[in-house]
Structures are given as structure tokens and as C-alpha cells.
BARO-408918 format. One line per 5 residues: number of its first residue (from 1); for each residue x, y, z of C-alpha. Coordinates in pm, 1 decimal. Each point is the difference from the previous one (the first is absolute). Layout:
BEGIN
NUM = X Y Z ~ ...
end
This chain:
BEGIN
1 = 325.6 2127.5 -1954.8 ~ -236.1 212.1 -86.6 ~ -225.3 -50.7 -338.4 ~ 189.4 -373.1 -5.5 ~ -171.7 -238.3 -169.2
6 = 19.3 -383.0 147.6 ~ -103.4 -340.8 -137.8 ~ -254.8 -47.7 316.5 ~ -91.3 -345.0 -161.1 ~ 376.0 -124.8 25.0
11 = 109.8 149.3 309.7 ~ -341.4 -111.9 210.8 ~ 65.2 -333.8 -142.4 ~ 371.1 -78.3 90.2 ~ -99.5 184.4 332.5
16 = -310.5 -170.3 114.3 ~ 200.2 -367.5 -97.7 ~ 313.5 118.9 215.0 ~ -318.9 41.2 284.8 ~ -162.3 -339.1 -12.7
21 = 359.7 -37.6 235.2 ~ -204.6 229.0 255.1 ~ -320.0 -208.8 -50.5 ~ 189.6 -300.0 126.9 ~ 171.8 169.8 229.5
26 = -342.2 132.3 134.5 ~ -170.2 -387.6 -28.0 ~ 278.2 -209.6 111.3 ~ 25.5 234.7 329.2 ~ -378.2 -15.3 112.1
31 = -71.5 -342.3 -125.5 ~ 134.8 -156.7 333.5 ~ -216.5 154.0 206.4 ~ -288.9 -156.9 -138.5 ~ 154.8 -299.4 15.1
36 = 141.0 -1.7 289.1 ~ -326.7 -129.3 224.5 ~ 43.4 -315.3 -240.3 ~ 280.5 -122.1 -79.2 ~ 152.0 28.7 436.5
41 = -216.9 -313.0 58.9 ~ 106.3 -151.3 -328.3 ~ 399.1 7.9 99.3 ~ -87.7 -49.7 376.3 ~ 125.0 330.4 97.9
46 = -292.2 138.5 184.5 ~ 136.2 11.1 357.2 ~ 345.4 113.0 -109.7 ~ 14.3 359.3 2.2 ~ 377.3 13.9 -125.0
51 = -74.6 -178.8 -320.7 ~ -299.1 228.2 -74.7 ~ 153.2 255.2 11.2 ~ 258.2 -150.0 -214.0 ~ -224.4 -126.6 -260.8
56 = -124.3 380.6 19.3 ~ 307.8 156.8 12.0 ~ 260.1 -202.3 -230.2 ~ -72.9 154.5 -344.3 ~ 145.3 277.6 171.0
61 = 320.0 -152.4 -10.3 ~ -45.2 -76.7 -374.3 ~ -59.0 413.4 -46.7 ~ 288.2 97.3 171.0 ~ 262.1 -217.3 -219.8
66 = -259.1 69.8 -324.8 ~ 77.7 412.0 101.4 ~ 368.1 -40.8 60.6 ~ 50.2 -222.5 -300.3 ~ -203.1 227.3 -230.9
71 = 212.4 279.5 -24.6 ~ 313.1 -159.7 -83.4 ~ -110.5 -284.1 -228.4 ~ -229.5 271.8 -197.9 ~ 290.2 250.0 -29.7
76 = 173.6 -249.6 -175.3 ~ -239.1 -231.2 -197.4 ~ -262.4 262.0 -34.7 ~ -362.8 82.7 130.7 ~ -176.9 -262.2 -235.2
81 = 187.4 -306.1 92.7 ~ -58.5 28.3 357.0 ~ -387.8 82.5 -63.9 ~ 16.6 -307.7 -192.5 ~ 159.6 -186.7 230.1
86 = -275.4 141.5 289.0 ~ -291.8 -169.5 -184.9 ~ 188.0 -346.7 -1.1 ~ 21.3 16.9 334.8 ~ -337.9 118.9 90.0
91 = -143.3 -267.9 -216.1 ~ 216.0 -270.6 137.0 ~ -91.9 138.1 357.9 ~ -330.3 -3.2 -87.8 ~ -53.8 -348.7 -133.7
96 = 250.4 -116.1 330.4 ~ -151.2 191.1 229.9 ~ -354.8 -173.3 -89.6 ~ 104.7 -337.5 -24.2 ~ 246.7 -24.4 320.7
101 = -84.6 -269.1 202.4 ~ 289.7 75.1 259.8 ~ 20.6 298.9 198.8 ~ 372.3 56.3 -92.2 ~ -124.9 -50.4 -375.7
106 = -240.6 255.4 71.1 ~ 240.8 255.5 163.5 ~ 242.8 -32.3 -294.1 ~ -180.8 29.1 -216.8 ~ -187.2 337.7 127.5
111 = 396.9 128.1 75.6 ~ 41.6 -54.9 -417.3 ~ -338.0 228.6 -47.1 ~ 175.8 263.7 237.6 ~ 323.8 -11.1 -215.1
116 = -305.5 94.1 -340.5 ~ -81.4 298.0 256.2 ~ 276.2 118.2 104.1 ~ 76.6 22.7 -374.3 ~ -313.9 163.1 -163.1
121 = -18.4 214.1 295.3 ~ 352.0 138.5 -73.1 ~ -1.3 -42.7 -387.9 ~ -405.6 74.9 -135.5 ~ 14.4 375.4 167.0
126 = 381.9 51.7 -133.1 ~ -70.6 -134.3 -380.2 ~ -332.2 242.3 4.1 ~ 225.2 288.7 85.7 ~ 256.2 -25.3 -249.2
131 = -210.9 -51.2 -306.6 ~ -230.0 276.3 77.1 ~ 8.1 396.1 -87.1 ~ 84.7 182.6 328.7 ~ -354.7 150.2 -16.5
136 = -204.7 -246.5 -0.4 ~ 222.4 -245.3 228.9 ~ -179.7 1.6 336.0 ~ -368.3 -142.1 -167.1 ~ 178.4 -214.8 -154.4
141 = 219.9 -108.7 249.4 ~ -264.5 -1.6 260.5 ~ -188.5 -260.9 -230.4 ~ 219.9 -307.3 180.0 ~ -142.8 141.4 300.3
146 = -359.5 -60.9 -146.9 ~ 110.3 -352.1 -140.3 ~ 96.1 -46.2 346.7 ~ -322.6 83.5 165.7 ~ -198.2 -198.9 -294.6
151 = 239.1 -291.2 145.9 ~ -124.4 66.4 339.7 ~ -325.3 24.1 -47.4 ~ -20.2 -295.8 -247.8 ~ 138.2 -246.6 291.7
156 = -303.0 175.4 252.4 ~ -249.7 -74.0 -268.4 ~ 155.5 -362.7 -78.9 ~ 41.0 -115.1 326.2 ~ -339.5 119.6 87.0
161 = -169.6 -176.0 -287.5 ~ 244.8 -358.3 -17.6 ~ -92.2 -41.8 407.4 ~ -302.7 -176.4 80.3 ~ -177.1 125.3 288.7
166 = 121.4 -129.0 307.2 ~ -235.5 -56.7 358.3 ~ 43.2 273.1 298.3 ~ 245.0 -200.0 261.3 ~ 142.7 -281.6 -297.0
171 = 228.9 -187.3 175.7 ~ 355.3 -74.1 -150.4 ~ -50.0 -350.4 -101.2 ~ -338.8 126.8 -134.6 ~ 178.8 251.7 -232.3
176 = 288.2 -304.5 -118.9 ~ -272.0 -234.3 -91.5 ~ -174.5 264.0 -195.2 ~ 34.1 94.9 -357.8 ~ 120.0 378.3 110.1
181 = 286.7 -232.7 243.7 ~ 134.9 -221.7 -336.2 ~ -88.7 187.4 -294.1 ~ -120.2 344.4 14.7 ~ 326.8 122.8 94.0
186 = 173.7 -126.3 -251.2 ~ -211.9 166.9 -265.1 ~ 88.3 314.1 158.0 ~ 322.3 -30.9 -121.6 ~ -31.2 -148.5 -277.2
191 = -221.6 269.5 -136.0 ~ 318.2 220.9 -28.8 ~ 138.0 -249.8 -266.3 ~ -213.5 168.8 -279.2 ~ 164.2 346.9 11.7
196 = 330.4 -84.8 91.9 ~ -3.2 -259.3 -335.8 ~ -142.2 325.2 -167.5 ~ 254.2 226.1 148.5 ~ 261.7 -236.1 -127.0
201 = -132.9 -20.1 -380.5 ~ -35.9 407.1 -13.9 ~ 310.1 90.4 119.6 ~ 187.5 -104.5 -266.5 ~ -151.8 205.0 -270.1
206 = 123.8 312.2 245.7 ~ 295.3 198.3 -95.0 ~ 286.2 12.1 203.2 ~ 18.1 315.5 203.3 ~ 182.9 250.2 -203.8
211 = 210.0 174.7 304.1 ~ 147.5 -328.2 30.6 ~ 66.3 -88.5 -355.5 ~ 182.5 339.8 -37.3 ~ 279.8 -80.2 265.9
216 = 137.3 -144.8 -280.1 ~ 85.5 155.2 -333.5 ~ -48.5 -305.0 -241.4 ~ -414.0 63.7 131.5 ~ -49.9 329.4 -113.1
221 = -185.6 -62.2 -291.3 ~ -185.1 -252.2 150.8 ~ -64.9 284.4 301.2 ~ -106.6 229.5 -302.9 ~ -288.8 -252.3 -133.2
226 = -94.4 -21.1 335.6 ~ -65.7 360.6 58.1 ~ -109.5 93.2 -349.9 ~ -324.9 -218.0 16.6 ~ -68.7 137.7 343.4
231 = 43.5 364.1 -84.8 ~ 149.7 37.2 -353.5 ~ 353.1 95.3 -179.6 ~ 41.0 363.4 192.4 ~ -129.8 -141.0 349.2
236 = 271.6 -296.4 -42.5 ~ 261.3 231.7 -108.0 ~ -57.6 225.0 287.0 ~ -62.4 -307.5 239.5 ~ 325.8 -172.0 -92.6
241 = 257.5 317.1 41.6 ~ -138.5 28.5 302.5 ~ 81.3 -347.1 138.3 ~ 329.0 -6.5 -157.5 ~ 59.2 298.8 168.6
246 = -95.2 -102.0 417.3 ~ 212.7 -350.8 -104.7 ~ 283.9 185.7 -108.2 ~ -0.6 155.5 342.1 ~ -35.8 -263.4 226.3
251 = 243.5 -313.8 84.5 ~ -0.3 -299.6 -248.2 ~ 6.0 -224.0 310.1 ~ -305.1 -102.7 205.5 ~ 80.4 -101.2 366.5
256 = -50.8 131.7 351.8 ~ 319.3 257.3 -57.8 ~ -236.2 174.9 -223.8 ~ -249.8 28.1 239.2 ~ 210.7 186.8 294.6
261 = 68.2 226.7 -237.7 ~ -131.1 354.6 225.4 ~ -267.3 91.2 -336.4 ~ -118.5 -337.3 -22.3 ~ -9.1 -67.9 383.0
266 = -208.2 244.4 80.3 ~ -252.7 -155.0 -287.2 ~ 55.2 -309.1 122.7 ~ -101.3 118.0 352.6 ~ -307.1 161.5 -165.1
271 = -106.9 -334.7 -171.0 ~ 24.3 -169.3 306.0 ~ -188.1 238.2 227.2 ~ -288.8 2.5 -207.5 ~ -4.0 -339.2 -54.9
276 = -13.6 -137.0 369.0 ~ -208.3 312.9 47.3 ~ -255.1 -164.7 -252.9 ~ -16.5 -337.4 245.6 ~ 66.5 146.7 342.9
281 = -332.3 226.8 -88.3 ~ -208.1 -298.3 146.3 ~ -225.4 -24.6 -269.6 ~ 89.7 -370.1 -85.3 ~ -63.2 -132.5 305.8
286 = -416.6 68.6 -108.9 ~ 66.5 -235.3 -249.9 ~ 212.9 -271.2 197.5 ~ -178.2 2.5 358.8 ~ -359.3 97.0 -155.1
291 = -148.9 -282.9 171.7 ~ 166.8 154.8 360.9 ~ -76.1 366.3 -97.0 ~ -363.5 -66.8 -117.5 ~ -45.7 -262.2 318.7
296 = 69.8 245.4 254.4 ~ -259.3 260.1 -180.4 ~ -303.7 -240.3 99.5 ~ -37.6 -223.4 -358.2 ~ -31.5 -359.7 -65.6
301 = 235.9 -221.9 -218.7 ~ -288.8 34.6 -294.4 ~ -31.5 405.5 39.4 ~ 419.0 -27.1 1.7 ~ 9.3 -145.9 -364.0
306 = -212.0 243.8 -119.7 ~ 146.7 278.1 189.4 ~ 320.1 -114.7 -186.5 ~ -130.5 2.4 -330.6 ~ -120.0 358.3 21.6
311 = 316.8 140.2 122.6 ~ 171.4 -176.7 -308.1 ~ -257.5 187.0 -196.2 ~ 77.2 327.0 167.0 ~ 336.2 -90.9 -79.0
316 = -35.6 14.9 -353.2 ~ -233.0 286.9 -36.1 ~ 223.0 225.8 162.1 ~ 304.6 -154.2 -216.9 ~ -141.0 159.1 -297.2
321 = -13.6 345.9 219.5 ~ 390.0 -42.7 52.8 ~ 39.7 -95.8 -381.4 ~ -211.7 307.4 -139.4 ~ 219.7 268.1 273.2
326 = 343.0 -100.5 -20.3 ~ 108.1 168.8 -275.0 ~ -238.9 340.8 33.3 ~ 10.9 43.7 415.5 ~ 374.9 -133.7 -9.3
331 = 192.4 -292.2 187.3 ~ 66.0 223.4 343.8 ~ -378.3 130.5 -30.0 ~ -142.4 -379.2 56.0 ~ 283.9 -78.5 231.6
336 = -79.9 237.8 217.4 ~ -406.7 -66.3 20.6 ~ 91.8 -359.6 54.1 ~ 201.7 76.7 329.2 ~ -208.8 259.8 149.6
341 = -310.1 -129.5 -129.7 ~ 125.5 -360.0 156.4 ~ 73.0 145.7 306.0 ~ -305.2 170.2 131.9 ~ -225.5 -303.8 -138.2
346 = 221.0 -234.7 281.5 ~ -27.1 249.4 226.6 ~ -417.4 -14.6 -41.5 ~ 29.9 -354.9 25.4 ~ 206.9 -101.8 248.9
351 = -236.7 221.6 242.2 ~ -292.4 -192.5 -167.7 ~ 170.9 -321.3 106.4 ~ 90.5 173.0 345.8 ~ -365.0 69.6 87.6
356 = -136.4 -316.2 -148.9 ~ -219.6 208.9 -256.4 ~ -49.2 -338.4 -274.8 ~ -145.1 -26.6 -320.9 ~ -106.1 132.4 -324.7
361 = 175.2 344.8 138.5 ~ 313.5 -177.9 78.1 ~ -17.6 -190.4 -391.7 ~ -45.4 314.9 -138.6 ~ 304.9 166.2 166.6
366 = 207.8 -328.6 -116.0 ~ -161.3 55.3 -348.3 ~ 127.5 391.7 10.2 ~ 336.9 -137.9 53.8 ~ 35.2 -223.5 -232.8
371 = -77.8 266.6 -248.8 ~ 228.1 234.9 81.1 ~ 292.2 -241.5 -41.8 ~ -119.5 -142.1 -307.3 ~ -3.5 334.7 -165.8
376 = 265.8 155.9 135.0 ~ 323.3 -245.5 169.9 ~ -88.7 -296.0 -155.9 ~ 52.5 127.0 -352.2 ~ 181.4 276.2 13.7
381 = 286.1 -177.3 273.7 ~ 73.9 -222.8 -362.2 ~ -6.3 263.2 -225.5 ~ 254.0 200.7 179.1 ~ 260.9 -309.5 55.7
386 = -24.7 -53.2 -368.6 ~ 90.0 341.9 -94.7 ~ 252.6 170.7 284.9 ~ 302.5 -222.2 -141.2 ~ 277.3 16.6 -254.4
391 = -62.1 -196.0 -318.6 ~ 282.2 -137.4 8.5 ~ -73.9 -178.7 387.5 ~ -363.2 6.6 16.5 ~ -45.5 -347.9 7.9
396 = 307.8 -92.0 238.3 ~ -127.3 309.2 239.3 ~ -402.0 -84.9 -26.3 ~ 92.9 -364.5 134.1 ~ 155.3 170.1 327.3
401 = -310.2 237.0 2.6 ~ -237.8 -324.0 -61.1 ~ 222.6 -191.6 252.2 ~ -48.0 208.9 263.2 ~ -393.6 48.4 -79.2
406 = -4.3 -404.4 1.9 ~ 189.3 6.9 364.9 ~ -221.6 263.4 137.5 ~ -312.3 -219.7 -106.9 ~ 121.1 -264.0 187.4
411 = 52.6 192.3 302.2 ~ -325.3 149.0 -34.5 ~ -180.3 -334.9 -26.9 ~ 193.5 -118.9 298.5 ~ -0.1 234.5 230.0
416 = -412.2 102.0 -55.9 ~ -78.3 -336.6 292.5 ~ 246.1 152.7 188.6 ~ -150.5 341.9 32.4 ~ -362.7 -101.9 -14.2
421 = 106.1 -177.4 280.9 ~ 203.4 222.7 242.4 ~ -153.6 338.6 -138.0 ~ -345.7 -111.5 -91.7 ~ -150.9 83.3 -355.1
426 = -81.7 344.2 107.6 ~ 372.4 39.4 123.8 ~ 162.8 -197.8 -331.3 ~ -209.8 260.3 -249.2 ~ 97.4 289.4 242.9
431 = 355.4 -140.6 -57.4 ~ -46.0 -18.0 -395.5 ~ -122.9 385.6 18.9 ~ 304.5 128.6 151.0 ~ 197.4 -196.6 -258.1
436 = -207.1 162.6 -262.7 ~ 76.4 380.0 124.4 ~ 341.2 -94.2 -23.9 ~ -31.6 -137.0 -302.4 ~ -230.5 368.6 -95.7
441 = 402.6 158.7 74.9 ~ 219.4 -183.0 -161.6 ~ -219.5 23.0 -280.8 ~ -25.7 352.4 18.1 ~ 360.6 74.6 49.3
446 = 185.8 -247.2 -223.1 ~ -207.0 -92.5 -316.8 ~ 5.7 245.2 -291.3 ~ -292.4 -28.7 -222.4 ~ 117.8 -171.8 -330.8
451 = -348.7 29.4 -172.1 ~ 3.2 109.2 -417.2 ~ 371.4 -98.8 -22.6 ~ 182.5 -250.4 -216.0 ~ 229.0 -269.3 206.6
456 = 294.6 186.2 -156.7 ~ -106.1 312.5 129.3 ~ -52.1 -84.2 376.9 ~ 341.5 -176.6 5.9 ~ 168.9 352.3 -111.1
461 = -181.7 189.1 276.8 ~ 9.4 -243.3 294.9 ~ 312.3 -145.9 -95.8 ~ 230.9 297.9 139.7
end
């Protein structure tokens, strides 16, 4: 709405509180990488690749469960209650993982934290999308990606500051008996308790999503009150009429039969395709396997730790670029820039590994790849997923897309060592580059532009 005045402080406040789920998502996802060298000797799994892999990936099973449950439960009980539940899971997981005395307890609490990630990865961007006006929605939904990146960087910095120096070539016994092996890794997990508690407390003070409340006509006064606080009485009247119209034109029952309807199934294919591509573009292997990637480029352990902080900082800076351009350049343009840019960058990185070109130049190319991803595919995918599905089934449909994203993440994480062994690092990056070419084609053919439109306008245009 041109010339429309909004309550910016209120909008920013409730969006930031909701986006704290993203911060906890980012922290919990990355913290285990810094703790890995120290909890493995403590639990005696250093010589067991299977248990090492399970410790690193068990949270993904929780992510998948959280993503599946989030849609059905949030459509039934609301976005707010589920976000509060996720905050409770993060608090329990942070304390439980840090205090775990057995490997089984460690894994169970990591899975609990994964459920929290699965819930917030779906609900935080969706909640922000449902409370934000169309012409500013992209930037506001991107706040969630910003907090994810801040959480990632916070985990990298806290891990780096907590861990005491380890002598080169230190034995497993030395690490086990050190402060790092007994106590330090625990504080890496404990540190998440403070923001998790803050998220849990603050979520009680934000309103429920007006678009979820509007499904029940008895809530119309509440809906109008929330919308009036966001944009004034005239804005509230216009939005409520538009929301009611879309709810009347969509089925009341939400189940998988609804997702098979022609117009909705087309959107679901688009959502799943974008979610899978965001992971299979390959950038997350740089975060998950930084040690292998940088050591193959000739860097020492101390250099690798510093390089990880550099990549996290670049990730943060370019997320701001994406936030300030998504409502100007548009979703489709940024997605095409991301897919095309990564395809070219991966071709160069693969060639550098192939010809054994190491050092600073390779680090620069990796940093450029992270910057390209951070301003495009990382935030914009979540923006698109939060806005393309109809009001009545948004939670349910988005949970299917989010489940697909976490499944793709698991496949990416699991297959990198196998691809690296079979194709070497060069061939693996070339494969990711080819995937980006396919992604560029898919986005160009299938993705409509949704910049500046209300959720109801998008629904009218896409459901035909």
C-alpha cells in the first residue's frame, strides 16, 4: 500500500522476538562443530566413525520430526504456542546436552534441540510473513535469516573463546584430561541457555498471527485489533476483508488430499524444489566440513579456526545485502543471481583444487561463494516459502517444504565425504556447480515474482 504508515516499532519488535528462533537455530546447528574435538574423547567415540557421524547428524532426525509436526500442530493450535514450545525445547536441550554424562543422553538432548530447530525453521519466517504488510515483507522475513547467521557467528566465536589452546599433535588422552575435554565443551552448549530463556519469556508477549486467528470468525475482533496496531483502522479493514475472501475460497480441512489439488500441488512442487535446491547448491558443506575443505587447501588447524570466523563474518555482512535488496530487486532476480553466481564460482573453485592452487586466493573464492549465497538463496528461499502457500494451509504446506529442506540437508551432509572420496574436492564442487545450473533453469522457468504483493494477492494469482 503506497503511502501507508505502519507502526514500525511494534512490527520490528514482534518480528525480532519471533526471529530469536532463528538465532537459536543457527547457534544450536553450528555449536557442535566446535565441541566435536572435545566431547568425542570424553564419550570414547574418537575411533568410531559411525558414532562420530551419529553424534554430528542425530539432531537432523529431530529437525525432520519438528518440521513434520510444525505444520499440522501450528494450523491447529497457532504459531505462537508452537514457538513457545520450541523455546522450551531449546532451554532443555542446552542444559541437557551440556550436562550429559553418557553418550545416549547427549544424543537424546541433541535430538530434542533438533526438534526445536525443525519447529522454528518453519514457524519463525511464517509468523513474520503473516504479520507483515506485503510491500515490506521480504526485508522483515529476512530478519529471521539474519538472526540465523548471527547465531552461527556467535557459536563460532564462543567456541573459539571458550576452547583453551591445544598443543599441535596433542593426544586423545591429553585432550580428554584437559579442561576442554572435561568442562569446556559443556559450556559451549550451556551458553545457548540464556538466549533460549529470553526467547521463551518474550514469546508470551507477542500476539498470535492474525491470519491464523482469522480462520475462526469468533476471533475477528482480536484480528482487527492486531491489524489496527500494525497499520491503522483502514489498513485493518482492508486486510481483514482480503483475508476472509481467501479463507472462503479454500477448503476447511487441511490434509494431504488438499495438497494434491491442481493449483496447490503446483505450488508444493515449487516450494519443495526451492527448499531442496537451497541445500543441494552445496554451500553448507563449507560450514559443516570446513576442516576438510581448508586443510585440503593447505591451511593449518589454527588457520582453519580463523578462516571459519571469517566465513561467518562474511555470511553476516552479505545477509544485510539480501535484506535490503529483496524488496527492491525482487525474489526471482536474487535467486537467479545466487544460482548463476554459485555455478560460476564453483567452476573456479573446482579448477583451483584440480590444479592444486592453494592459499589466500582459494580462501577469497570460498568467501565470495558464501557472500553470494548469503545475499540470495539463504534468505530469499525462506521468504518465498513463507508467502506462496494459501492462508488456510500455509502451516501444513510449508512444513512439507521444510521437511524436504532438512531431508536434502541430511543427504548433502551424508554424501559429501563419499563424493569427496570418489570425485575429489574438485569434482565435488563441479557437481555442485552443475546442480546450480539446474537450479537456475528451475527458478527461471517456475518461480513467479511476488515482490510487493500481499499474501492474499499472491494467493489469487498463483491458485488458478
